[in-house]
C-alpha positions in Angstrom: -42.7 9.7 23.9 -42.0 7.5 20.8 -44.7 4.9 20.4 -43.5 1.6 18.9 -45.4 -1.4 17.4 -43.4 -4.6 17.1 -44.4 -7.0 14.3 -42.7 -10.4 14.4 -44.0 -14.0 14.3 -41.5 -15.0 17.0 -42.8 -14.6 20.6 -39.2 -14.6 21.8 -38.2 -11.8 19.5 -41.3 -9.8 20.4 -40.5 -10.2 24.1 -36.8 -9.3 23.7 -37.5 -6.2 21.6 -40.2 -5.1 24.0 -37.9 -5.4 27.0 -35.1 -3.5 25.3 -37.2 -0.6 23.9 -39.2 -0.2 27.1 -35.9 0.2 29.0 -35.1 3.3 27.0 -36.1 6.8 28.1 -38.6 8.4 25.8 -39.7 5.1 24.1 -42.7 2.9 24.9 -43.9 -0.3 23.1 -47.6 0.3 22.7 -48.3 -3.2 21.2 -47.0 -6.3 19.4 -48.4 -8.3 16.5 -47.5 -11.8 15.2 -48.5 -11.1 11.6 -49.3 -8.1 9.3 -53.0 -8.6 9.4 -53.1 -8.2 13.2 -50.6 -5.3 12.8 -52.9 -3.5 10.3 -55.7 -3.3 12.9 -53.3 -2.3 15.7 -51.8 0.5 13.7 -55.4 1.9 13.4 -56.0 1.5 17.1 -52.7 2.5 18.6 -51.3 5.0 16.0 -47.6 4.1 16.6 -44.8 6.4 15.6 -42.4 3.6 14.5 -42.8 0.0 13.5 -40.2 -2.8 13.8 -41.0 -5.4 11.1 -39.9 -8.9 10.4 -39.9 -10.2 6.8 -41.0 -13.9 7.0 -44.4 -14.1 8.7 -47.6 -16.1 8.3 -50.6 -14.9 6.3 -48.7 -12.0 4.6 -45.0 -11.6 4.1 -43.4 -8.4 5.5 -42.4 -7.1 2.0 -46.0 -7.2 0.8 -47.2 -5.5 4.0 -44.5 -2.9 3.8 -45.3 -2.0 0.2 -48.9 -1.5 1.0 -48.1 0.5 4.1 -45.7 2.9 2.4 -48.2 3.5 -0.4 -51.3 4.0 1.8 -50.0 5.1 5.3 -46.3 6.0 5.1 -44.6 5.8 8.5 -41.1 5.0 9.8 -40.2 1.3 9.7 -37.1 -0.4 11.0 -36.6 -3.9 9.6 -35.5 -6.8 11.8 -33.4 -8.8 9.5 -31.0 -11.7 9.1 -27.4 -10.7 8.0 -27.1 -13.6 5.6 -26.7 -13.2 1.9 -30.4 -14.1 1.5 -31.3 -11.7 4.3 -29.3 -9.0 2.7 -31.2 -9.3 -0.6 -34.6 -9.2 1.1 -33.6 -6.3 3.4 -32.3 -4.2 0.5 -35.7 -4.8 -1.2 -37.4 -3.6 2.0 -35.2 -0.6 2.1 -36.1 0.0 -1.5 -39.7 -0.1 -0.6 -39.2 2.6 2.0 -38.0 1.2 5.3 -35.8 3.7 7.1 -33.2 1.3 8.4 -32.6 -2.2 9.7 -31.2 -4.1 12.7 -30.2 -7.8 12.8 -32.2 -10.5 14.4 -31.4 -10.7 18.2 -30.9 -14.5 17.9 -28.4 -14.1 15.1 -26.0 -11.9 17.0 -22.5 -12.9 18.0 -22.1 -9.8 20.2 -23.4 -8.7 23.5 -27.0 -7.8 24.2 -26.0 -4.4 25.6 -24.4 -3.3 22.2 -27.5 -4.6 20.4 -29.8 -2.8 22.7 -27.9 0.5 22.1 -28.1 0.0 18.3 -31.9 -0.7 18.1 -32.7 2.1 20.6 -30.6 4.6 18.5 -32.2 3.5 15.3 -35.8 3.7 16.6 -35.1 7.2 17.9 -33.6 8.2 14.5 -36.6 6.6 12.7 -39.1 8.6 14.7 -37.6 11.8 13.3 -37.1 10.6 9.8 -38.9 12.1 6.8 -41.0 9.3 5.3 -42.9 10.0 2.1 -45.7 8.0 0.4 -44.4 5.6 -2.2 -46.2 5.4 -5.6 -44.6 3.7 -8.5 -41.0 4.6 -7.8 -39.6 2.7 -4.7 -37.1 4.3 -2.4 -34.1 2.9 -0.8 -32.7 3.7 2.5 -29.2 3.1 3.9 -28.5 0.5 6.5 -26.0 1.7 8.9 -23.7 -0.5 10.8 -22.6 0.7 14.2 -19.0 -0.3 15.0 -16.8 0.8 17.9 -14.6 2.5 18.8 -15.0 6.0 17.4 -11.7 7.0 15.8 -11.0 9.9 13.6 -9.6 9.7 10.1 -6.1 10.1 11.6 -6.3 6.4 12.5 -6.1 5.6 8.8 -4.5 8.6 7.0 -2.6 11.5 8.6 -3.9 15.0 7.9 -1.8 17.2 5.6 -2.0 21.0 5.4 -1.6 23.0 2.2 -2.2 22.3 -1.5 0.1 20.4 -3.7 -2.1 19.7 -6.7 -2.4 20.8 -10.3 -5.4 21.0 -12.5 -6.0 18.1 -14.9 -8.8 17.2 -17.3 -9.4 14.0 -15.3 -12.0 14.5 -12.6 -13.2 12.2 -9.8 -16.4 12.5 -7.8 -16.4 11.3 -4.2 -19.8 10.5 -2.7 -20.7 9.6 0.9 -24.0 8.6 2.4 -25.7 6.7 5.3 -29.3 6.4 6.5 -31.6 7.1 3.6 -28.7 7.1 1.3 -29.2 4.0 -0.8 -32.2 5.5 -2.5 -30.6 8.9 -2.7 -27.4 7.5 -4.2 -29.4 5.5 -6.7 -31.3 8.6 -7.8 -28.1 10.6 -8.4 -26.4 7.8 -10.3 -29.4 7.1 -12.5 -29.3 10.6 -13.9 -25.6 10.4 -15.0 -24.5 9.4 -18.5 -22.4 6.3 -19.2 -19.2 8.3 -20.0 -19.3 10.4 -16.8 -16.1 10.9 -14.8 -15.4 8.1 -12.3 -17.2 8.1 -8.9 -16.0 6.6 -5.6 -18.6 5.9 -3.0 -18.5 5.1 0.7 -21.9 4.0 1.9 -22.5 2.8 5.4 -23.4 -0.9 4.8 -22.3 -4.1 6.4 -20.2 -6.6 4.5 -23.1 -8.9 3.7 -25.0 -6.1 2.0 -22.4 -4.4 -0.2 -22.3 -6.9 -3.0 -26.1 -7.1 -3.3 -26.4 -3.3 -3.3 -23.7 -2.9 -5.8 -25.4 -5.3 -8.2 -28.7 -3.5 -7.8 -27.1 -0.2 -8.7 -25.3 -1.7 -11.7 -28.6 -2.9 -13.0 -30.3 0.5 -12.9 -27.5 2.9 -13.9 -25.8 3.8 -17.2 -22.4 3.8 -15.6 -20.7 0.5 -14.6 -21.0 0.0 -10.9 -18.7 -2.4 -9.1 -17.0 -3.1 -5.8 -13.7 -1.4 -5.6 -10.6 -3.7 -5.8 -7.3 -2.9 -4.2 -4.8 -1.4 -6.7 -7.2 -1.1 -9.6 -7.1 2.0 -11.8 -10.0 4.4 -11.5 -11.4 5.2 -15.0 -14.3 7.3 -16.3 -17.6 5.6 -16.8 -17.2 3.5 -13.6 -18.5 3.8 -10.1 -16.4 2.2 -7.4 -18.2 1.1 -4.2 -16.3 0.6 -0.9 -16.4 -3.1 0.0 -18.3 -3.9 3.2 -16.2 -3.6 6.3 -13.3 -1.9 4.5 -12.3 1.7 3.9 -11.9 3.0 0.4 -9.2 5.5 -0.3 -8.1 7.2 -3.6 -4.3 7.3 -4.2 -2.2 8.6 -7.1 0.1 6.3 -8.9 2.1 8.4 -11.4 -0.5 9.8 -13.8 -3.2 7.4 -12.6 -5.7 7.4 -9.8 -6.1 4.0 -8.1 -8.3 2.4 -5.4 -6.7 1.6 -2.1 -8.6 -0.8 0.2 -7.8 -0.5 3.9 -9.0 -2.8 6.7 -7.9 -0.5 9.5 -10.0 0.4 12.5 -13.5 2.0 12.2 -13.6 5.8 11.9 -16.6 7.6 13.4 -17.8 4.1 14.3 -18.0 3.2 10.6 -16.0 1.1 8.2 -16.1 2.2 5.4 -15.9 5.8 6.6 -16.7 8.8 4.4 -14.2 10.9 6.3 -11.4 8.6 5.3 -12.3 8.5 1.7 -12.9 12.3 1.5 -9.5 12.9 3.2 -7.7 10.7 0.6 -9.4 12.5 -2.2 -8.5 15.9 -0.7 -4.9 14.9 -0.5 -4.5 13.1 -3.8 -7.1 14.7 -6.2 -7.6 18.1 -4.7 -9.2 20.7 -7.0 -9.7 17.9 -9.6 -12.4 16.4 -7.4 -16.1 17.0 -6.7 -17.6 16.0 -3.3 -21.1 15.0 -2.5 -22.6 14.1 0.9 -26.1 12.8 1.1 -28.6 12.0 3.8 -27.3 10.1 6.9 -27.3 9.9 10.6 -24.2 11.3 12.5 -21.4 13.5 11.2 -19.1 11.1 9.2 -17.8 12.9 6.2 -18.1 16.5 7.5 -14.5 17.0 8.4 -13.3 15.2 5.2 -15.5 17.3 3.0 -14.1 20.5 4.7 -10.6 19.2 3.8 -11.8 18.7 0.2 -13.2 22.2 -0.1 -10.0 23.6 1.4 -8.0 21.7 -1.2 -10.0 23.4 -4.0 -12.8 20.8 -4.7 -16.3 21.8 -5.4 -18.6 20.3 -2.8 -22.4 19.6 -2.6 -24.6 18.6 0.3 -28.2 17.4 0.2 -30.6 19.8 1.7 -32.6 19.2 4.8 -36.0 19.1 3.1 -35.1 16.1 0.9 -32.9 14.2 3.4 -34.4 11.3 5.4 -31.9 12.3 8.2 -30.0 15.6 7.9 -27.1 14.5 10.1 -24.1 14.1 7.8 -25.0 16.8 5.3 -26.1 19.1 8.0 -22.9 18.7 9.9 -20.9 19.4 6.8 -22.9 22.5 6.0 -22.5 23.9 9.5 -18.8 23.3 9.3 -18.5 25.4 6.2 -17.5 22.4 4.1 -20.3 22.9 1.5 -20.0 24.9 -1.7 -23.7 24.4 -2.6 -26.7 23.0 -0.7 -29.2 21.4 -3.0 -32.3 19.2 -3.1 -31.7 15.6 -4.1 -33.1 16.0 -7.6 -30.8 18.9 -8.5 -27.5 17.2 -7.5 -26.8 15.2 -10.7 -27.3 18.4 -12.7 -25.0 20.3 -10.5 -22.3 17.7 -10.9 -22.6 17.9 -14.7 -22.5 21.7 -14.8 -19.5 21.9 -12.5 -17.1 19.7 -14.4 -15.6 22.6 -16.4 
């Protein structure tokens, strides 16, 4: 049984979340708290497995509480956040401090309660099994996953091709995909790469409101230039191209150049952007000139696409289970035979640099 403590200053939100979570098999709400000071005592008394946490609360804000919690008593936290631009910035800071994931505020939803209930139940279950570590001076980020239906395959965006039709060039492209736990993992990889490194394309499961803020955060801490990908722009070394929120990012060849292609087609594997879509486009258009990386994340998005990349001659890397917050996506790729090398997070940047020749 997963024991949950709900921390929110709104009595209505506490009641809604309690009703939703108590309706799920294997989950029980052991208590609620209207502010972090009350929550601190209830954590000691009730020993919950997962917290849901609001940001704006009386007596102590959620970020201050979260920072202290992850330093002194690390445990899985799911943020309950507003999907506004201000909410995106604050939520990314919470994820940076160590929260596992986030859900939107129930009152801010324009969709049905049933869909919202399914999302928060799934994320609480995922959080209960996540690997959460104490935070010292280096904050961690975690991916915010957006659940979107229906669940198509990459065929809905790009038809699968069989066989190789590539030639080796000196221009390399790295394709990286991640989800839950992946914002911190992606940042750690990028921080270790030099400014003149080959171009990187990234599909990270983030809602549209978060992609710009997250891209700006990465650009501020990396030697490479990090930007949101634009349709038709040339992919050049020293740059990282992030899939815009709620859009697929594909790599296409235009003569001797590689370019970004932005696609607003249906979600794939319940996600837009989808890692499978990006990896397939890289397999077809870059082939053996590419390197693939799949990091921590819930689900299996990217596994099939990475297998296509490896079959096309690309070198592929997956994050190992011990350093993943959730070993869903990299684990699925590994079990499918899509992975050339399985590595802990702190070894991935070095492996990329050593496999460029």
